[in-house]
C-alpha positions as CSV (number, residue, x, y, z in Angstrom):
1,X,-14.6,-11.2,-30.6
2,X,-16.5,-10.9,-27.3
3,X,-19.5,-13.0,-26.4
4,X,-21.7,-10.0,-25.9
5,X,-24.7,-11.8,-24.3
6,X,-22.5,-13.6,-21.7
7,X,-20.6,-10.4,-20.9
8,X,-23.8,-8.3,-20.5
9,X,-25.1,-11.0,-18.3
10,X,-22.0,-10.9,-16.0
11,X,-22.2,-7.1,-15.9
12,X,-25.9,-7.1,-15.1
13,X,-25.4,-9.6,-12.3
14,X,-22.6,-7.5,-10.8
15,X,-24.8,-4.3,-11.1
16,X,-27.7,-6.0,-9.5
17,X,-25.4,-7.2,-6.7
18,X,-24.1,-3.7,-6.2
19,X,-27.6,-2.3,-6.1
20,X,-28.7,-4.9,-3.5
21,X,-25.5,-4.4,-1.5
22,X,-26.0,-0.6,-1.6
23,X,-29.6,-0.9,-0.3
24,X,-28.7,-3.2,2.5
25,X,-25.6,-1.3,3.6
26,X,-27.6,2.0,3.4
27,X,-30.3,0.6,5.6
28,X,-27.8,-0.8,8.1
29,X,-25.9,2.5,8.2
30,X,-29.1,4.4,9.0
31,X,-29.9,1.9,11.8
32,X,-26.4,2.2,13.2
33,X,-26.2,6.0,13.0
34,X,-29.5,6.1,15.0
35,X,-27.7,4.5,18.0
36,X,-24.3,6.2,17.3
37,X,-22.6,3.1,18.7
38,X,-18.9,2.6,17.6
39,X,-18.8,-1.0,18.7
40,X,-22.0,-1.8,16.7
41,X,-20.5,0.0,13.6
42,X,-17.3,-2.0,13.8
43,X,-19.1,-5.3,14.2
44,X,-21.4,-4.6,11.3
45,X,-18.5,-3.7,9.1
46,X,-16.7,-6.9,10.0
47,X,-19.9,-8.9,9.4
48,X,-20.4,-7.4,5.9
49,X,-16.8,-8.1,4.9
50,X,-16.9,-11.6,6.3
51,X,-20.1,-12.3,4.4
52,X,-18.5,-11.0,1.2
53,X,-15.5,-13.2,1.8
54,X,-17.7,-16.3,2.2
55,X,-19.5,-15.4,-1.1
56,X,-16.1,-15.0,-2.8
57,X,-14.9,-18.4,-1.6
58,X,-18.2,-19.9,-2.7
59,X,-17.8,-18.5,-6.2
60,X,-14.2,-19.6,-6.4
61,X,-15.3,-23.2,-5.6
62,X,-18.4,-23.0,-7.9
63,X,-16.3,-22.0,-10.9
64,X,-13.3,-24.2,-10.0
65,X,-11.1,-21.2,-9.6
66,X,-9.6,-22.4,-6.3
67,X,-6.5,-23.5,-8.2
68,X,-5.7,-19.8,-8.8
69,X,-5.5,-19.0,-5.1
70,X,-3.6,-22.0,-3.7
71,X,-1.3,-21.1,-0.8
72,X,2.1,-22.8,-0.7
73,X,5.4,-22.4,1.2
74,X,6.9,-20.8,-1.9
75,X,4.0,-18.2,-2.2
76,X,4.4,-17.5,1.5
77,X,8.1,-16.9,1.1
78,X,7.5,-14.6,-1.9
79,X,4.9,-12.7,0.1
80,X,7.3,-12.0,3.0
81,X,10.1,-10.9,0.6
82,X,7.9,-8.6,-1.5
83,X,6.4,-7.0,1.6
84,X,9.7,-6.4,3.2
85,X,11.2,-5.0,0.0
86,X,8.1,-2.8,-0.4
87,X,8.5,-1.2,3.1
88,X,12.2,-0.8,2.7
89,X,11.9,0.8,-0.8
90,X,9.3,3.2,0.4
91,X,11.5,4.3,3.3
92,X,14.5,4.6,1.1
93,X,12.6,6.7,-1.5
94,X,11.0,8.8,1.3
95,X,14.5,9.6,2.8
96,X,16.0,10.2,-0.7
97,X,13.3,12.7,-1.6
98,X,13.1,14.2,1.9
99,X,9.5,13.0,2.6
100,X,8.4,12.4,6.2
101,X,7.0,9.0,7.0
102,X,5.7,7.0,10.1
103,X,4.2,3.7,10.8
104,X,0.6,3.7,12.1
105,X,1.4,1.4,15.0
106,X,3.7,4.1,16.4
107,X,0.8,6.5,16.7
108,X,-1.5,4.9,19.2
109,X,-2.4,1.7,21.2
110,X,-1.0,-1.2,19.2
111,X,-3.9,-3.6,20.0
112,X,-6.5,-1.0,19.0
113,X,-4.8,-0.3,15.7
114,X,-4.3,-4.0,15.1
115,X,-8.0,-4.7,15.7
116,X,-9.1,-1.8,13.5
117,X,-6.8,-2.7,10.6
118,X,-7.6,-6.4,10.7
119,X,-10.8,-5.3,9.1
120,X,-8.8,-4.4,6.0
121,X,-7.5,-8.0,5.8
122,X,-11.1,-9.1,5.0
123,X,-11.5,-6.2,2.6
124,X,-8.3,-7.1,0.7
125,X,-8.9,-10.8,0.5
126,X,-12.6,-10.4,-0.4
127,X,-12.0,-7.9,-3.2
128,X,-8.9,-9.7,-4.6
129,X,-10.8,-13.0,-4.7
130,X,-13.9,-11.5,-6.3
131,X,-12.4,-9.1,-8.8
132,X,-8.8,-10.3,-9.5
133,X,-9.8,-14.0,-9.8
134,X,-13.6,-14.7,-10.1
135,X,-14.6,-11.7,-12.2
136,X,-11.4,-11.5,-14.2
137,X,-11.5,-15.2,-15.3
138,X,-15.3,-15.1,-16.0
139,X,-14.8,-12.0,-18.2
140,X,-11.7,-13.6,-19.8
141,X,-13.8,-16.6,-20.8
142,X,-16.3,-14.3,-22.7
143,X,-13.5,-12.9,-24.9
144,X,-12.6,-15.0,-27.9
145,X,-9.5,-13.6,-29.6
146,X,-6.3,-15.1,-31.1
147,X,-4.2,-12.3,-29.7
148,X,-3.8,-13.4,-26.0
149,X,-2.2,-10.2,-24.9
150,X,-5.1,-8.1,-26.2
151,X,-7.5,-10.6,-24.7
152,X,-5.9,-10.1,-21.2
153,X,-5.8,-6.3,-21.6
154,X,-9.5,-6.1,-22.5
155,X,-10.4,-8.4,-19.5
156,X,-8.3,-6.3,-17.1
157,X,-9.9,-3.0,-18.3
158,X,-13.4,-4.4,-18.1
159,X,-12.8,-6.0,-14.7
160,X,-11.4,-2.9,-13.2
161,X,-14.2,-0.7,-14.7
162,X,-16.6,-2.9,-12.8
163,X,-14.3,-2.8,-9.8
164,X,-14.3,1.0,-9.8
165,X,-18.1,1.0,-10.1
166,X,-18.5,-1.4,-7.2
167,X,-17.1,1.3,-4.9
168,X,-20.1,3.5,-5.5
169,X,-22.1,2.3,-2.5
170,X,-19.4,2.9,0.2
171,X,-18.2,6.1,-1.5
172,X,-21.7,7.5,-1.6
173,X,-22.2,6.7,2.1
174,X,-18.9,8.0,3.3
175,X,-19.0,11.2,1.3
176,X,-22.8,11.6,1.7
177,X,-23.4,11.9,-2.0
178,X,-20.6,14.4,-2.7
179,X,-18.5,12.2,-4.9
180,X,-15.6,13.1,-7.2
181,X,-14.9,11.3,-10.5
182,X,-11.2,11.5,-9.6
183,X,-11.8,8.9,-6.8
184,X,-13.3,6.4,-9.2
185,X,-10.5,7.0,-11.7
186,X,-7.9,6.4,-8.9
187,X,-9.7,3.1,-8.0
188,X,-9.7,2.1,-11.7
189,X,-5.9,2.8,-12.2
190,X,-5.0,1.2,-8.8
191,X,-7.1,-1.9,-9.8
192,X,-5.0,-2.2,-13.1
193,X,-1.8,-2.1,-11.0
194,X,-3.2,-4.8,-8.7
195,X,-4.3,-7.0,-11.7
196,X,-0.8,-6.6,-13.1
197,X,0.8,-7.7,-9.8
198,X,-1.4,-10.8,-9.7
199,X,-0.8,-11.8,-13.3
200,X,2.9,-11.0,-13.2
201,X,3.5,-13.0,-10.0
202,X,0.8,-15.6,-10.2
203,X,0.4,-15.2,-6.4
204,X,-2.9,-13.6,-5.4
205,X,-1.6,-12.9,-1.9
206,X,1.0,-10.4,-3.0
207,X,-1.5,-8.0,-4.4
208,X,-3.8,-8.8,-1.4
209,X,-1.1,-7.6,1.0
210,X,-0.3,-4.6,-1.1
211,X,-4.0,-3.8,-1.1
212,X,-4.1,-4.2,2.7
213,X,-1.1,-1.9,3.3
214,X,-2.7,0.7,1.0
215,X,-6.1,0.6,2.6
216,X,-4.9,0.4,6.2
217,X,-2.3,3.0,5.5
218,X,0.3,0.9,7.4
219,X,3.0,3.5,6.5
220,X,2.0,7.1,6.1
221,X,3.9,9.7,4.1
222,X,3.7,13.5,4.7
223,X,5.5,16.4,3.1
224,X,7.7,18.7,5.2
225,X,6.6,21.8,3.3
226,X,4.3,21.3,0.3
227,X,3.2,18.2,-1.6
228,X,5.6,17.6,-4.5
229,X,4.3,15.6,-7.5
230,X,6.6,12.6,-7.0
231,X,5.0,12.0,-3.6
232,X,2.0,10.6,-5.4
233,X,4.2,8.0,-7.1
234,X,6.0,7.0,-3.9
235,X,2.8,7.0,-1.9
236,X,1.1,4.7,-4.3
237,X,1.9,1.3,-2.9
238,X,1.0,-0.5,-6.2
239,X,3.5,1.6,-8.2
240,X,6.3,0.8,-5.8
241,X,5.2,-2.9,-5.9
242,X,5.5,-3.0,-9.7
243,X,9.0,-1.4,-9.5
244,X,10.0,-4.2,-7.1
245,X,8.6,-6.9,-9.3
246,X,10.2,-5.6,-12.4
247,X,13.6,-5.2,-10.7
248,X,13.3,-8.8,-9.6
249,X,12.4,-10.0,-13.1
250,X,15.3,-8.0,-14.7
251,X,17.7,-9.6,-12.2
252,X,16.2,-13.0,-12.8
253,X,16.5,-12.5,-16.6
254,X,20.2,-11.6,-16.5
255,X,21.0,-14.3,-13.9
256,X,19.4,-17.0,-16.2
257,X,21.2,-15.5,-19.2
258,X,24.6,-15.6,-17.5
259,X,23.9,-19.1,-16.2
260,X,23.2,-20.3,-19.7
261,X,26.4,-18.7,-21.0
262,X,28.5,-20.3,-18.3
263,X,26.8,-23.6,-18.9
264,X,27.4,-23.4,-22.6
265,X,31.1,-22.4,-22.1
266,X,31.7,-25.3,-19.7
267,X,30.1,-27.7,-22.1
268,X,32.4,-26.6,-25.0
269,X,35.5,-26.9,-22.7
270,X,34.6,-30.6,-22.2
């Protein structure tokens, strides 16, 4: 059972917010393009994302969801390990399948690239806070089902449908109205992977970093000849991230299982 009125209210609020954001961004873009100033464009983009981050933090506090984004030494350590494993695994897979790769900071001025990509830090945090935490838990609260797994699946699908829809304004402006449904489908599927990362790890900063690496294209892949189908799987940061997490959980499972067997055998010996 889904509380229809509450869910519709949430969706309408998000749609209204997207409509307002689209109008404001469109007006700003027209104003900026008039002056054709790169510095002004950069500062505006930073300003918009910073404002969205402030709104996200406000909503987290308002709905008492701060508990879902707490940062600890353990979460920081997990973040470092997962990020390192992600880069290593991508490089290993790239070499194994003979796919070229390079790091963006090797292609230009380090400080310029750092400044440009820092923008995606705001994007990643803002979108993860808003969609993976605030919107997800608000939608989850509107679903009343005994089957918890089904409840979570419905919440993830609805949240990421809205997440995909929220990319309409920027997509419309970037592609000047020539949009492809494939893009929104890609955002939807990627969003599901990100939701999975968050719910599987309980650490919002892991999907945030994966989101950042994907948006900023920290590591770029390119085919030597033509683009083979498996490149899409290796190039998708979220897919590789899920592989890492599942390998970790499998290892953890067998470690705990062996530990219990050893503990049981030692107990019987005594």
